[in-house]
N, C-alpha and C positions, 0 to 999 in steps of 0.2 A: 732899365725902369720903363722906357717907353714900350717895350714889348709886353709888358705886365698890364699896361693900361688897356691894350686891346681886349684882354679877357676880363669881363666884368659881368655884373648881375649874378645869375646863378652860378658863374664860373668861379666866384670869389673863393668858394669852399676848395676848389682845386687848387687855387694859389696858395692858400694855407698849407695844404698837404705838400704841395711842391717846395714851399719854403722850408718845411721840416725835412724833406727829402735832400734838399741842397745842403742844410746844416749837417745831416748825416754824411753826405759825400765829403764836406769839408773836414769832417773830424776823422773819417775813415778811408778816404780816398777811393770809395767805391759806393756804387748804388746797389750792389749785391747784399741785400739786407738779411741777416741771421737773426731771428728772434728766439732761439733756444734760451737764452739767459735773460731776455727782457721781454716779457710779455706785452708791454707797452708798444713795442715795435710792431706788433701784428697788424695794427691799423695801418701804418706806414708800408708794410711788405704788401698788404692787400691793395694799397694804392698803386704800387708799382706795377704789380700782377695786372691791374686793371688796364693800365697804359698799356701794357704789351698786348693784351687781349683786344682792345680797341683798335690799335694799329693793325694788328694781325688780320682782324675782320674787314678792315678796309683793303688791306692787300688781297684777301682770299676773293673778294668781290671785284677787284680790278679797279677799284675807284680812285679818284685823285683826292687827297685830303683837303677839307674846306679850309677857311682863312683861319678859323679858331683853332682848329687841329694842328694846322701847320704852325701857329705860334706856339702851341704847347711842345710840338717836336723840338722846335727851336730852343726852347727854354731847357728841355731834356737833354738836348745836345751839349748845352753849355755846362753840364755836370757829368759829361761822359756816360750818359745812360745807355745801356747795353740794348741795342735795337735788334740785334741778329735773331734773336728768338721770336721777333715780331712777324718774320717773313714765313709765309706759309710753308708746311712741311715738305711738299712736292719741289718748291723751288729749292729749298736748302739741300734736299737730297741730290737734285741735279748738279748743284753748285758744289757740294762736296765730292761728287764724282769727278768733276773736273779738277777740283783742288787736290784730290788724292793723286791723280795722273801727273798733274804738275809739280807736286812735292817730290814725287818718286822719279818722273822722267824729264822734267823741265819743260814738257809740253803735253799737248793732249789733241785728240781728235774731235773736231766739231762737224764731220762731214755727216751726210745723212745715214742714219741708223734705221733700218727697215723694222727692228724687233722693238724699238722703244719710240712710238710716235709722240709721246709727250716730252721727250728729250730734244726731238726735233722741233716741237713747238717752243720749248724753252729757249733754244738757242736762237730761232728766228724773233722770238718776241724781245729778248733782250737787245738785240739789234735795233728793234723799232723803239724801244723805251730809250736808248741812248740817243738815237737822232731826236725824239720828242723832247728829251731833256735838254739837249743842246739848244733846241729853238726856244724853249721856255725860259732858259737862262738869260736870253737876250733881252726878255721882258722883266727880268728879275722876278719871276714867278716859277722857279723850279719845283718839281715834285720831291719832297723830302724822302719819300720811301723809294723813288726811282733812285735818287742820289746815294741811299744807302746800298742798293743793288749793284750800282756802278762802281761804287768804292771797293766792294768785295771783289767784283769781277776783274777790276783794273789791278787788285792786288796779285792776280794770278795772270796778268797780261792777256786778258781775254780780248780777241780781235773782234771788236764790234762791227767793223766794216765788213769783214767777211760773214758774219752773222746775218748781216740786214740784207745780203743779196741772194738770189735766187740759186746759188750753187748747192744750196742745201735742200732745194726742191726735188721731189722724188723724179720728175721728169728730167732734170739736169743729169742727176745721177744714173738714170736709165741710159740716157744718151751716151754718156761717158763709158758705160760697160760696153756698149754695142761699139764704140770706137775702139776700145781696148781689143775686142774679138776681131774687129776689122783688121787691126794692125797685126794680129796673130796669124791671120789668114793671107794677108796680102804683103806683111814685111815693112809697111809704112802707113802714115796717116793720110796720105794724098788720095782723099775720097773722090771718087769718080762722080760726074755730073748726074748720072742716072740713078744714083744709090740714095736711100732713104735719109743718110746722115749728111749729104753733101750741103744742104742750106744750113743746117745747125753748125756744121764745121766752119764754114765760111763766117757766119755770124760770130763765131768764137774769136776768129782771127781779127775780124772788125773791132770787137770789143776790147781785145788785146792791144790794138794799135791805138785805140782811143785813150787807154789806161796808161800806155807808154808816153802819150803825148800831154799828159796830164789832165784830161778831159774825162767827164762822167761816164762811167762804164758799169754794165752790170756784172762784168766778170770780177769776182773777188780774189783776194790773195791766194786763198786755198785752191780755187778753181784753176788759177794759173799755174800753181806749183803742180797739179795733178797732170795738166796738158803737158807741162814742160817735161815732167818725168816720163812721160808716155813716149 
């Protein structure tokens, strides 16, 4: 009840439609409305579609929902409203790419892919979203759209820490490839002081040591694994 009091004035009509949708959910166990046999449900179905469209637009623009929209999302969550279709198409495409690999192989590769810049951005952005969500959660003001994305990604064991660090940056990937070539030519990764990779290699060792000591490090889990395997 306290949630509904926040939505007043012009939003009263929204509450009326919401109450009708809630009653539909309680009768049918779903908010997926089929109005083939009941024309009176067309208005309710339109209302449900509008909620998804409004939230999809917010996510497309990269904006955080305001207090009124956040309250609406909370009420819709209470009746298990399906928000998945509210996320923009490109986000869902990248998510399904990961989910397909996860379902088939139990894992996936989120290292830098030169052929799909938007996928690289997707990986790094979700690391940033997770960190921001954690910070906002401390102030009891989490972004509900961010929570939806995080819930979906946690369902496939997405490594947010790995995504948030520079190991996906093109510069790290290029240096790592050069290190691979160096090992092929020299038989080890003991880079000489006069070599262009020397400072980078030393930095990786320092970051690895920090990580082992439980301190903040820019070297993420996938970066460690690549270097260890090398």
